[in-house]
mmJSON file of the N, C-alpha and C atoms, coordinates in Angstrom:
{"data_MODEL":{"atom_site":{
"group_PDB":["ATOM","ATOM","ATOM","ATOM","ATOM","ATOM","ATOM","ATOM","ATOM","ATOM","ATOM","ATOM","ATOM","ATOM","ATOM","ATOM","ATOM","ATOM","ATOM","ATOM","ATOM","ATOM","ATOM","ATOM","ATOM","ATOM","ATOM","ATOM","ATOM","ATOM","ATOM","ATOM","ATOM","ATOM","ATOM","ATOM","ATOM","ATOM","ATOM","ATOM","ATOM","ATOM","ATOM","ATOM","ATOM","ATOM","ATOM","ATOM","ATOM","ATOM","ATOM","ATOM","ATOM","ATOM","ATOM","ATOM","ATOM","ATOM","ATOM","ATOM","ATOM","ATOM","ATOM","ATOM","ATOM","ATOM","ATOM","ATOM","ATOM","ATOM","ATOM","ATOM","ATOM","ATOM","ATOM","ATOM","ATOM","ATOM","ATOM","ATOM","ATOM","ATOM","ATOM","ATOM","ATOM","ATOM","ATOM","ATOM","ATOM","ATOM","ATOM","ATOM","ATOM","ATOM","ATOM","ATOM","ATOM","ATOM","ATOM","ATOM","ATOM","ATOM","ATOM","ATOM","ATOM","ATOM","ATOM","ATOM","ATOM","ATOM","ATOM","ATOM","ATOM","ATOM","ATOM","ATOM","ATOM","ATOM","ATOM","ATOM","ATOM","ATOM","ATOM","ATOM","ATOM","ATOM","ATOM","ATOM","ATOM","ATOM","ATOM","ATOM","ATOM","ATOM","ATOM","ATOM","ATOM","ATOM","ATOM","ATOM","ATOM","ATOM","ATOM","ATOM","ATOM","ATOM","ATOM","ATOM","ATOM","ATOM","ATOM","ATOM","ATOM","ATOM","ATOM","ATOM","ATOM","ATOM","ATOM","ATOM","ATOM","ATOM","ATOM","ATOM","ATOM","ATOM","ATOM","ATOM","ATOM","ATOM","ATOM","ATOM","ATOM","ATOM","ATOM","ATOM","ATOM","ATOM","ATOM","ATOM","ATOM","ATOM","ATOM","ATOM","ATOM","ATOM","ATOM","ATOM","ATOM","ATOM","ATOM","ATOM","ATOM","ATOM","ATOM","ATOM","ATOM","ATOM","ATOM","ATOM","ATOM","ATOM","ATOM","ATOM","ATOM","ATOM","ATOM","ATOM","ATOM","ATOM","ATOM","ATOM","ATOM","ATOM","ATOM","ATOM","ATOM","ATOM","ATOM"],
"id":[1,2,3,4,5,6,7,8,9,10,11,12,13,14,15,16,17,18,19,20,21,22,23,24,25,26,27,28,29,30,31,32,33,34,35,36,37,38,39,40,41,42,43,44,45,46,47,48,49,50,51,52,53,54,55,56,57,58,59,60,61,62,63,64,65,66,67,68,69,70,71,72,73,74,75,76,77,78,79,80,81,82,83,84,85,86,87,88,89,90,91,92,93,94,95,96,97,98,99,100,101,102,103,104,105,106,107,108,109,110,111,112,113,114,115,116,117,118,119,120,121,122,123,124,125,126,127,128,129,130,131,132,133,134,135,136,137,138,139,140,141,142,143,144,145,146,147,148,149,150,151,152,153,154,155,156,157,158,159,160,161,162,163,164,165,166,167,168,169,170,171,172,173,174,175,176,177,178,179,180,181,182,183,184,185,186,187,188,189,190,191,192,193,194,195,196,197,198,199,200,201,202,203,204,205,206,207,208,209,210,211,212,213,214,215,216,217,218,219],
"type_symbol":["N","C","C","N","C","C","N","C","C","N","C","C","N","C","C","N","C","C","N","C","C","N","C","C","N","C","C","N","C","C","N","C","C","N","C","C","N","C","C","N","C","C","N","C","C","N","C","C","N","C","C","N","C","C","N","C","C","N","C","C","N","C","C","N","C","C","N","C","C","N","C","C","N","C","C","N","C","C","N","C","C","N","C","C","N","C","C","N","C","C","N","C","C","N","C","C","N","C","C","N","C","C","N","C","C","N","C","C","N","C","C","N","C","C","N","C","C","N","C","C","N","C","C","N","C","C","N","C","C","N","C","C","N","C","C","N","C","C","N","C","C","N","C","C","N","C","C","N","C","C","N","C","C","N","C","C","N","C","C","N","C","C","N","C","C","N","C","C","N","C","C","N","C","C","N","C","C","N","C","C","N","C","C","N","C","C","N","C","C","N","C","C","N","C","C","N","C","C","N","C","C","N","C","C","N","C","C","N","C","C","N","C","C","N","C","C","N","C","C"],
"label_atom_id":["N","CA","C","N","CA","C","N","CA","C","N","CA","C","N","CA","C","N","CA","C","N","CA","C","N","CA","C","N","CA","C","N","CA","C","N","CA","C","N","CA","C","N","CA","C","N","CA","C","N","CA","C","N","CA","C","N","CA","C","N","CA","C","N","CA","C","N","CA","C","N","CA","C","N","CA","C","N","CA","C","N","CA","C","N","CA","C","N","CA","C","N","CA","C","N","CA","C","N","CA","C","N","CA","C","N","CA","C","N","CA","C","N","CA","C","N","CA","C","N","CA","C","N","CA","C","N","CA","C","N","CA","C","N","CA","C","N","CA","C","N","CA","C","N","CA","C","N","CA","C","N","CA","C","N","CA","C","N","CA","C","N","CA","C","N","CA","C","N","CA","C","N","CA","C","N","CA","C","N","CA","C","N","CA","C","N","CA","C","N","CA","C","N","CA","C","N","CA","C","N","CA","C","N","CA","C","N","CA","C","N","CA","C","N","CA","C","N","CA","C","N","CA","C","N","CA","C","N","CA","C","N","CA","C","N","CA","C","N","CA","C","N","CA","C","N","CA","C","N","CA","C","N","CA","C"],
"label_alt_id":[null,null,null,null,null,null,null,null,null,null,null,null,null,null,null,null,null,null,null,null,null,null,null,null,null,null,null,null,null,null,null,null,null,null,null,null,null,null,null,null,null,null,null,null,null,null,null,null,null,null,null,null,null,null,null,null,null,null,null,null,null,null,null,null,null,null,null,null,null,null,null,null,null,null,null,null,null,null,null,null,null,null,null,null,null,null,null,null,null,null,null,null,null,null,null,null,null,null,null,null,null,null,null,null,null,null,null,null,null,null,null,null,null,null,null,null,null,null,null,null,null,null,null,null,null,null,null,null,null,null,null,null,null,null,null,null,null,null,null,null,null,null,null,null,null,null,null,null,null,null,null,null,null,null,null,null,null,null,null,null,null,null,null,null,null,null,null,null,null,null,null,null,null,null,null,null,null,null,null,null,null,null,null,null,null,null,null,null,null,null,null,null,null,null,null,null,null,null,null,null,null,null,null,null,null,null,null,null,null,null,null,null,null,null,null,null,null,null,null],
"label_comp_id":["MET","MET","MET","GLY","GLY","GLY","ASP","ASP","ASP","LYS","LYS","LYS","LEU","LEU","LEU","TYR","TYR","TYR","GLY","GLY","GLY","ALA","ALA","ALA","SER","SER","SER","GLU","GLU","GLU","GLU","GLU","GLU","LEU","LEU","LEU","PHE","PHE","PHE","MET","MET","MET","ARG","ARG","ARG","ALA","ALA","ALA","CYS","CYS","CYS","ASP","ASP","ASP","GLU","GLU","GLU","GLY","GLY","GLY","VAL","VAL","VAL","THR","THR","THR","PRO","PRO","PRO","GLU","GLU","GLU","LEU","LEU","LEU","LEU","LEU","LEU","GLU","GLU","GLU","ALA","ALA","ALA","PHE","PHE","PHE","ASP","ASP","ASP","GLY","GLY","GLY","LEU","LEU","LEU","PRO","PRO","PRO","ARG","ARG","ARG","HIS","HIS","HIS","ALA","ALA","ALA","LEU","LEU","LEU","HIS","HIS","HIS","ALA","ALA","ALA","HIS","HIS","HIS","ARG","ARG","ARG","LEU","LEU","LEU","THR","THR","THR","PHE","PHE","PHE","PRO","PRO","PRO","HIS","HIS","HIS","PRO","PRO","PRO","ARG","ARG","ARG","THR","THR","THR","LEU","LEU","LEU","ALA","ALA","ALA","PRO","PRO","PRO","VAL","VAL","VAL","THR","THR","THR","VAL","VAL","VAL","GLU","GLU","GLU","SER","SER","SER","PRO","PRO","PRO","LEU","LEU","LEU","ALA","ALA","ALA","ALA","ALA","ALA","ASP","ASP","ASP","LEU","LEU","LEU","VAL","VAL","VAL","ALA","ALA","ALA","TYR","TYR","TYR","MET","MET","MET","GLY","GLY","GLY","LEU","LEU","LEU","LEU","LEU","LEU","ALA","ALA","ALA","ASP","ASP","ASP","ALA","ALA","ALA"],
"label_asym_id":["A","A","A","A","A","A","A","A","A","A","A","A","A","A","A","A","A","A","A","A","A","A","A","A","A","A","A","A","A","A","A","A","A","A","A","A","A","A","A","A","A","A","A","A","A","A","A","A","A","A","A","A","A","A","A","A","A","A","A","A","A","A","A","A","A","A","A","A","A","A","A","A","A","A","A","A","A","A","A","A","A","A","A","A","A","A","A","A","A","A","A","A","A","A","A","A","A","A","A","A","A","A","A","A","A","A","A","A","A","A","A","A","A","A","A","A","A","A","A","A","A","A","A","A","A","A","A","A","A","A","A","A","A","A","A","A","A","A","A","A","A","A","A","A","A","A","A","A","A","A","A","A","A","A","A","A","A","A","A","A","A","A","A","A","A","A","A","A","A","A","A","A","A","A","A","A","A","A","A","A","A","A","A","A","A","A","A","A","A","A","A","A","A","A","A","A","A","A","A","A","A","A","A","A","A","A","A","A","A","A","A","A","A","A","A","A","A","A","A"],
"label_entity_id":["1","1","1","1","1","1","1","1","1","1","1","1","1","1","1","1","1","1","1","1","1","1","1","1","1","1","1","1","1","1","1","1","1","1","1","1","1","1","1","1","1","1","1","1","1","1","1","1","1","1","1","1","1","1","1","1","1","1","1","1","1","1","1","1","1","1","1","1","1","1","1","1","1","1","1","1","1","1","1","1","1","1","1","1","1","1","1","1","1","1","1","1","1","1","1","1","1","1","1","1","1","1","1","1","1","1","1","1","1","1","1","1","1","1","1","1","1","1","1","1","1","1","1","1","1","1","1","1","1","1","1","1","1","1","1","1","1","1","1","1","1","1","1","1","1","1","1","1","1","1","1","1","1","1","1","1","1","1","1","1","1","1","1","1","1","1","1","1","1","1","1","1","1","1","1","1","1","1","1","1","1","1","1","1","1","1","1","1","1","1","1","1","1","1","1","1","1","1","1","1","1","1","1","1","1","1","1","1","1","1","1","1","1","1","1","1","1","1","1"],
"label_seq_id":[1,1,1,2,2,2,3,3,3,4,4,4,5,5,5,6,6,6,7,7,7,8,8,8,9,9,9,10,10,10,11,11,11,12,12,12,13,13,13,14,14,14,15,15,15,16,16,16,17,17,17,18,18,18,19,19,19,20,20,20,21,21,21,22,22,22,23,23,23,24,24,24,25,25,25,26,26,26,27,27,27,28,28,28,29,29,29,30,30,30,31,31,31,32,32,32,33,33,33,34,34,34,35,35,35,36,36,36,37,37,37,38,38,38,39,39,39,40,40,40,41,41,41,42,42,42,43,43,43,44,44,44,45,45,45,46,46,46,47,47,47,48,48,48,49,49,49,50,50,50,51,51,51,52,52,52,53,53,53,54,54,54,55,55,55,56,56,56,57,57,57,58,58,58,59,59,59,60,60,60,61,61,61,62,62,62,63,63,63,64,64,64,65,65,65,66,66,66,67,67,67,68,68,68,69,69,69,70,70,70,71,71,71,72,72,72,73,73,73],
"pdbx_PDB_ins_code":[null,null,null,null,null,null,null,null,null,null,null,null,null,null,null,null,null,null,null,null,null,null,null,null,null,null,null,null,null,null,null,null,null,null,null,null,null,null,null,null,null,null,null,null,null,null,null,null,null,null,null,null,null,null,null,null,null,null,null,null,null,null,null,null,null,null,null,null,null,null,null,null,null,null,null,null,null,null,null,null,null,null,null,null,null,null,null,null,null,null,null,null,null,null,null,null,null,null,null,null,null,null,null,null,null,null,null,null,null,null,null,null,null,null,null,null,null,null,null,null,null,null,null,null,null,null,null,null,null,null,null,null,null,null,null,null,null,null,null,null,null,null,null,null,null,null,null,null,null,null,null,null,null,null,null,null,null,null,null,null,null,null,null,null,null,null,null,null,null,null,null,null,null,null,null,null,null,null,null,null,null,null,null,null,null,null,null,null,null,null,null,null,null,null,null,null,null,null,null,null,null,null,null,null,null,null,null,null,null,null,null,null,null,null,null,null,null,null,null],
"Cartn_x":[98.914,98.755,98.679,97.742,97.61,97.071,96.551,96.071,94.685,94.592,93.315,92.357,92.886,92.021,91.518,92.422,92.028,91.815,92.364,92.244,91.001,90.42,89.218,88.099,86.936,85.837,86.049,85.397,85.501,84.979,83.947,83.379,84.424,85.145,86.175,87.306,87.675,88.727,88.32,87.095,86.63,86.529,86.116,86.071,87.47,88.458,89.839,90.322,89.912,90.284,89.64,88.382,87.645,88.005,88.137,88.296,89.734,90.576,91.877,91.712,92.793,92.736,92.406,91.133,90.652,91.001,90.924,91.168,90.27,89.011,88.084,88.563,88.958,89.43,90.764,91.622,92.905,92.684,91.711,91.387,90.922,90.102,89.624,90.753,91.816,92.962,94.076,93.718,94.68,95.71,95.405,96.305,97.494,97.528,98.649,98.151,98.693,98.159,98.638,99.394,99.885,100.007,100.302,100.53,101.787,101.804,102.978,103.817,103.653,104.417,105.859,106.793,108.205,109.007,109.891,110.812,112.188,112.659,113.978,115.083,114.909,115.95,115.281,115.757,115.297,116.517,116.412,117.472,116.833,117.469,116.95,118.129,117.934,119.034,119.258,120.501,120.835,120.328,119.725,119.123,120.108,121.364,122.336,123.212,123.747,124.714,124.066,122.859,122.123,122.749,123.792,124.368,123.364,123.294,122.34,122.691,121.674,121.801,120.917,121.481,120.714,120.693,119.508,119.349,118.673,119.091,118.52,118.031,117.014,116.435,116.035,116.478,116.049,114.567,113.977,112.578,112.441,111.451,111.226,110.891,111.273,111.093,109.63,108.703,107.292,106.801,107.329,106.928,107.567,108.797,109.431,108.612,108.206,107.391,106.055,105.427,104.139,104.246,105.298,105.498,105.748,106.407,106.589,105.267,104.353,103.021,102.271,102.408,101.746,102.313,103.632,104.272,103.84,103.585,103.186,101.708,100.938,99.481,99.143],
"Cartn_y":[102.254,100.834,100.512,99.69,99.312,100.406,101.467,102.608,102.309,102.15,101.799,102.978,104.183,105.347,105.823,105.988,106.555,105.503,104.316,103.278,102.424,102.428,101.635,102.58,102.025,102.866,103.241,104.3,104.729,103.643,102.938,101.861,100.765,100.365,99.337,99.836,101.084,101.663,101.638,102.045,102.081,100.664,99.703,98.312,97.832,98.189,97.786,98.423,99.647,100.31,99.603,99.212,98.593,97.123,96.372,94.924,94.454,95.331,94.883,94.401,93.991,93.559,92.068,91.778,90.403,89.853,88.541,87.992,88.617,88.879,89.516,90.919,91.688,93.044,93.021,92.068,91.955,91.753,90.959,90.763,92.069,92.822,94.111,95.117,94.924,95.837,95.297,94.534,94.023,93.075,92.48,91.513,92.105,93.397,94.042,94.62,94.17,94.6,95.977,96.672,98.005,98.865,100.134,101.036,100.614,100.873,100.553,101.804,102.781,104.018,103.769,104.194,103.999,105.122,105.695,106.7,106.049,105.863,105.252,106.189,107.461,108.433,109.754,110.328,111.648,112.534,113.759,114.739,115.96,116.43,117.586,118.356,119.624,120.394,120.016,119.892,119.641,120.827,120.581,121.687,122.751,122.405,123.404,123.948,123.041,123.48,123.829,123.372,123.518,122.75,121.969,121.107,120.016,119.625,118.57,117.236,116.599,115.276,114.345,113.254,112.281,110.961,110.402,109.082,108.187,106.937,105.979,104.759,104.132,102.951,101.977,100.724,99.742,99.425,98.918,98.518,97.326,97.374,96.298,94.989,93.875,92.556,92.271,92.679,92.398,93.169,94.367,95.127,94.556,94.074,93.413,92.193,91.385,90.199,90.583,91.628,92.078,92.555,93.298,93.769,92.594,91.552,90.351,89.69,89.671,89.103,89.926,91.239,92.097,91.866,91.696,91.48,90.15,89.143,87.83,87.775,88.739,88.712,89.093],
"Cartn_z":[66.418,66.575,68.066,68.433,69.822,70.724,70.131,70.903,71.445,72.744,73.371,73.431,73.481,73.608,72.247,71.28,69.992,68.916,69.097,68.075,68.231,69.387,69.649,70.079,70.263,70.715,72.18,72.585,73.985,74.915,74.473,75.285,75.541,74.488,74.66,75.544,75.37,76.203,77.674,77.965,79.352,79.929,79.101,79.578,79.935,79.112,79.398,80.702,80.957,82.215,83.399,83.255,84.351,84.558,83.455,83.532,83.317,82.824,82.336,80.906,80.305,78.906,78.882,78.628,78.529,77.147,76.948,75.602,74.533,74.885,73.938,73.562,74.569,74.3,73.562,73.895,73.205,71.707,71.354,69.933,69.302,70.018,69.499,69.377,70.165,70.136,69.237,68.228,67.243,67.858,69.005,69.607,70.341,70.457,71.137,72.462,73.607,74.89,75.346,74.505,74.88,73.637,73.847,72.724,71.98,70.699,69.887,69.649,70.499,70.367,70.786,69.943,70.248,69.618,70.382,69.855,69.756,68.561,68.348,68.819,68.54,68.888,69.277,70.362,70.798,71.007,70.562,70.798,71.443,72.498,73.219,73.798,74.132,74.714,76.181,76.559,77.958,78.774,79.939,80.705,81.181,81.356,81.825,80.704,79.887,78.876,77.551,77.351,76.102,74.942,75.226,74.188,73.843,72.585,72.225,72.897,73.427,74.025,73.203,72.746,71.972,72.719,72.846,73.438,72.399,72.368,71.425,72.18,71.643,72.264,71.16,71.254,70.258,70.434,69.39,69.438,70.376,71.245,72.214,71.491,72.092,71.479,71.157,72.032,71.752,70.532,70.31,69.123,67.863,67.969,66.82,66.423,67.406,67.128,66.518,67.046,66.534,65.089,64.808,63.436,62.489,62.978,62.168,61.839,62.795,62.547,61.492,61.564,60.581,59.181,59.103,57.808,57.196,58.053,57.572,57.183,57.643,57.397,55.978],
"occupancy":[1.0,1.0,1.0,1.0,1.0,1.0,1.0,1.0,1.0,1.0,1.0,1.0,1.0,1.0,1.0,1.0,1.0,1.0,1.0,1.0,1.0,1.0,1.0,1.0,1.0,1.0,1.0,1.0,1.0,1.0,1.0,1.0,1.0,1.0,1.0,1.0,1.0,1.0,1.0,1.0,1.0,1.0,1.0,1.0,1.0,1.0,1.0,1.0,1.0,1.0,1.0,1.0,1.0,1.0,1.0,1.0,1.0,1.0,1.0,1.0,1.0,1.0,1.0,1.0,1.0,1.0,1.0,1.0,1.0,1.0,1.0,1.0,1.0,1.0,1.0,1.0,1.0,1.0,1.0,1.0,1.0,1.0,1.0,1.0,1.0,1.0,1.0,1.0,1.0,1.0,1.0,1.0,1.0,1.0,1.0,1.0,1.0,1.0,1.0,1.0,1.0,1.0,1.0,1.0,1.0,1.0,1.0,1.0,1.0,1.0,1.0,1.0,1.0,1.0,1.0,1.0,1.0,1.0,1.0,1.0,1.0,1.0,1.0,1.0,1.0,1.0,1.0,1.0,1.0,1.0,1.0,1.0,1.0,1.0,1.0,1.0,1.0,1.0,1.0,1.0,1.0,1.0,1.0,1.0,1.0,1.0,1.0,1.0,1.0,1.0,1.0,1.0,1.0,1.0,1.0,1.0,1.0,1.0,1.0,1.0,1.0,1.0,1.0,1.0,1.0,1.0,1.0,1.0,1.0,1.0,1.0,1.0,1.0,1.0,1.0,1.0,1.0,1.0,1.0,1.0,1.0,1.0,1.0,1.0,1.0,1.0,1.0,1.0,1.0,1.0,1.0,1.0,1.0,1.0,1.0,1.0,1.0,1.0,1.0,1.0,1.0,1.0,1.0,1.0,1.0,1.0,1.0,1.0,1.0,1.0,1.0,1.0,1.0,1.0,1.0,1.0,1.0,1.0,1.0],
"B_iso_or_equiv":[0.0,0.0,0.0,0.0,0.0,0.0,0.0,0.0,0.0,0.0,0.0,0.0,0.0,0.0,0.0,0.0,0.0,0.0,0.0,0.0,0.0,0.0,0.0,0.0,0.0,0.0,0.0,0.0,0.0,0.0,0.0,0.0,0.0,0.0,0.0,0.0,0.0,0.0,0.0,0.0,0.0,0.0,0.0,0.0,0.0,0.0,0.0,0.0,0.0,0.0,0.0,0.0,0.0,0.0,0.0,0.0,0.0,0.0,0.0,0.0,0.0,0.0,0.0,0.0,0.0,0.0,0.0,0.0,0.0,0.0,0.0,0.0,0.0,0.0,0.0,0.0,0.0,0.0,0.0,0.0,0.0,0.0,0.0,0.0,0.0,0.0,0.0,0.0,0.0,0.0,0.0,0.0,0.0,0.0,0.0,0.0,0.0,0.0,0.0,0.0,0.0,0.0,0.0,0.0,0.0,0.0,0.0,0.0,0.0,0.0,0.0,0.0,0.0,0.0,0.0,0.0,0.0,0.0,0.0,0.0,0.0,0.0,0.0,0.0,0.0,0.0,0.0,0.0,0.0,0.0,0.0,0.0,0.0,0.0,0.0,0.0,0.0,0.0,0.0,0.0,0.0,0.0,0.0,0.0,0.0,0.0,0.0,0.0,0.0,0.0,0.0,0.0,0.0,0.0,0.0,0.0,0.0,0.0,0.0,0.0,0.0,0.0,0.0,0.0,0.0,0.0,0.0,0.0,0.0,0.0,0.0,0.0,0.0,0.0,0.0,0.0,0.0,0.0,0.0,0.0,0.0,0.0,0.0,0.0,0.0,0.0,0.0,0.0,0.0,0.0,0.0,0.0,0.0,0.0,0.0,0.0,0.0,0.0,0.0,0.0,0.0,0.0,0.0,0.0,0.0,0.0,0.0,0.0,0.0,0.0,0.0,0.0,0.0,0.0,0.0,0.0,0.0,0.0,0.0],
"pdbx_formal_charge":[null,null,null,null,null,null,null,null,null,null,null,null,null,null,null,null,null,null,null,null,null,null,null,null,null,null,null,null,null,null,null,null,null,null,null,null,null,null,null,null,null,null,null,null,null,null,null,null,null,null,null,null,null,null,null,null,null,null,null,null,null,null,null,null,null,null,null,null,null,null,null,null,null,null,null,null,null,null,null,null,null,null,null,null,null,null,null,null,null,null,null,null,null,null,null,null,null,null,null,null,null,null,null,null,null,null,null,null,null,null,null,null,null,null,null,null,null,null,null,null,null,null,null,null,null,null,null,null,null,null,null,null,null,null,null,null,null,null,null,null,null,null,null,null,null,null,null,null,null,null,null,null,null,null,null,null,null,null,null,null,null,null,null,null,null,null,null,null,null,null,null,null,null,null,null,null,null,null,null,null,null,null,null,null,null,null,null,null,null,null,null,null,null,null,null,null,null,null,null,null,null,null,null,null,null,null,null,null,null,null,null,null,null,null,null,null,null,null,null],
"auth_seq_id":[1,1,1,2,2,2,3,3,3,4,4,4,5,5,5,6,6,6,7,7,7,8,8,8,9,9,9,10,10,10,11,11,11,12,12,12,13,13,13,14,14,14,15,15,15,16,16,16,17,17,17,18,18,18,19,19,19,20,20,20,21,21,21,22,22,22,23,23,23,24,24,24,25,25,25,26,26,26,27,27,27,28,28,28,29,29,29,30,30,30,31,31,31,32,32,32,33,33,33,34,34,34,35,35,35,36,36,36,37,37,37,38,38,38,39,39,39,40,40,40,41,41,41,42,42,42,43,43,43,44,44,44,45,45,45,46,46,46,47,47,47,48,48,48,49,49,49,50,50,50,51,51,51,52,52,52,53,53,53,54,54,54,55,55,55,56,56,56,57,57,57,58,58,58,59,59,59,60,60,60,61,61,61,62,62,62,63,63,63,64,64,64,65,65,65,66,66,66,67,67,67,68,68,68,69,69,69,70,70,70,71,71,71,72,72,72,73,73,73],
"auth_comp_id":["MET","MET","MET","GLY","GLY","GLY","ASP","ASP","ASP","LYS","LYS","LYS","LEU","LEU","LEU","TYR","TYR","TYR","GLY","GLY","GLY","ALA","ALA","ALA","SER","SER","SER","GLU","GLU","GLU","GLU","GLU","GLU","LEU","LEU","LEU","PHE","PHE","PHE","MET","MET","MET","ARG","ARG","ARG","ALA","ALA","ALA","CYS","CYS","CYS","ASP","ASP","ASP","GLU","GLU","GLU","GLY","GLY","GLY","VAL","VAL","VAL","THR","THR","THR","PRO","PRO","PRO","GLU","GLU","GLU","LEU","LEU","LEU","LEU","LEU","LEU","GLU","GLU","GLU","ALA","ALA","ALA","PHE","PHE","PHE","ASP","ASP","ASP","GLY","GLY","GLY","LEU","LEU","LEU","PRO","PRO","PRO","ARG","ARG","ARG","HIS","HIS","HIS","ALA","ALA","ALA","LEU","LEU","LEU","HIS","HIS","HIS","ALA","ALA","ALA","HIS","HIS","HIS","ARG","ARG","ARG","LEU","LEU","LEU","THR","THR","THR","PHE","PHE","PHE","PRO","PRO","PRO","HIS","HIS","HIS","PRO","PRO","PRO","ARG","ARG","ARG","THR","THR","THR","LEU","LEU","LEU","ALA","ALA","ALA","PRO","PRO","PRO","VAL","VAL","VAL","THR","THR","THR","VAL","VAL","VAL","GLU","GLU","GLU","SER","SER","SER","PRO","PRO","PRO","LEU","LEU","LEU","ALA","ALA","ALA","ALA","ALA","ALA","ASP","ASP","ASP","LEU","LEU","LEU","VAL","VAL","VAL","ALA","ALA","ALA","TYR","TYR","TYR","MET","MET","MET","GLY","GLY","GLY","LEU","LEU","LEU","LEU","LEU","LEU","ALA","ALA","ALA","ASP","ASP","ASP","ALA","ALA","ALA"],
"auth_asym_id":["A","A","A","A","A","A","A","A","A","A","A","A","A","A","A","A","A","A","A","A","A","A","A","A","A","A","A","A","A","A","A","A","A","A","A","A","A","A","A","A","A","A","A","A","A","A","A","A","A","A","A","A","A","A","A","A","A","A","A","A","A","A","A","A","A","A","A","A","A","A","A","A","A","A","A","A","A","A","A","A","A","A","A","A","A","A","A","A","A","A","A","A","A","A","A","A","A","A","A","A","A","A","A","A","A","A","A","A","A","A","A","A","A","A","A","A","A","A","A","A","A","A","A","A","A","A","A","A","A","A","A","A","A","A","A","A","A","A","A","A","A","A","A","A","A","A","A","A","A","A","A","A","A","A","A","A","A","A","A","A","A","A","A","A","A","A","A","A","A","A","A","A","A","A","A","A","A","A","A","A","A","A","A","A","A","A","A","A","A","A","A","A","A","A","A","A","A","A","A","A","A","A","A","A","A","A","A","A","A","A","A","A","A","A","A","A","A","A","A"],
"auth_atom_id":["N","CA","C","N","CA","C","N","CA","C","N","CA","C","N","CA","C","N","CA","C","N","CA","C","N","CA","C","N","CA","C","N","CA","C","N","CA","C","N","CA","C","N","CA","C","N","CA","C","N","CA","C","N","CA","C","N","CA","C","N","CA","C","N","CA","C","N","CA","C","N","CA","C","N","CA","C","N","CA","C","N","CA","C","N","CA","C","N","CA","C","N","CA","C","N","CA","C","N","CA","C","N","CA","C","N","CA","C","N","CA","C","N","CA","C","N","CA","C","N","CA","C","N","CA","C","N","CA","C","N","CA","C","N","CA","C","N","CA","C","N","CA","C","N","CA","C","N","CA","C","N","CA","C","N","CA","C","N","CA","C","N","CA","C","N","CA","C","N","CA","C","N","CA","C","N","CA","C","N","CA","C","N","CA","C","N","CA","C","N","CA","C","N","CA","C","N","CA","C","N","CA","C","N","CA","C","N","CA","C","N","CA","C","N","CA","C","N","CA","C","N","CA","C","N","CA","C","N","CA","C","N","CA","C","N","CA","C","N","CA","C","N","CA","C","N","CA","C","N","CA","C","N","CA","C"],
"pdbx_PDB_model_num":[1,1,1,1,1,1,1,1,1,1,1,1,1,1,1,1,1,1,1,1,1,1,1,1,1,1,1,1,1,1,1,1,1,1,1,1,1,1,1,1,1,1,1,1,1,1,1,1,1,1,1,1,1,1,1,1,1,1,1,1,1,1,1,1,1,1,1,1,1,1,1,1,1,1,1,1,1,1,1,1,1,1,1,1,1,1,1,1,1,1,1,1,1,1,1,1,1,1,1,1,1,1,1,1,1,1,1,1,1,1,1,1,1,1,1,1,1,1,1,1,1,1,1,1,1,1,1,1,1,1,1,1,1,1,1,1,1,1,1,1,1,1,1,1,1,1,1,1,1,1,1,1,1,1,1,1,1,1,1,1,1,1,1,1,1,1,1,1,1,1,1,1,1,1,1,1,1,1,1,1,1,1,1,1,1,1,1,1,1,1,1,1,1,1,1,1,1,1,1,1,1,1,1,1,1,1,1,1,1,1,1,1,1,1,1,1,1,1,1]
}}}
């Protein structure tokens, strides 16, 4: 969702790189000006101890709002 490179045509992606995200391009990108990629939780080994380290991140407010719009559609 919101993927400018793989979700849209290469032409639209290149226009966004050159022009920025215009209102026209924003519409083509499903109204989301950024990728909707989010990792809620990541676990990886600590580089020295190798003990598992887990970090968590709540979903950003703009993505929560966007998902609400999708649910209402």
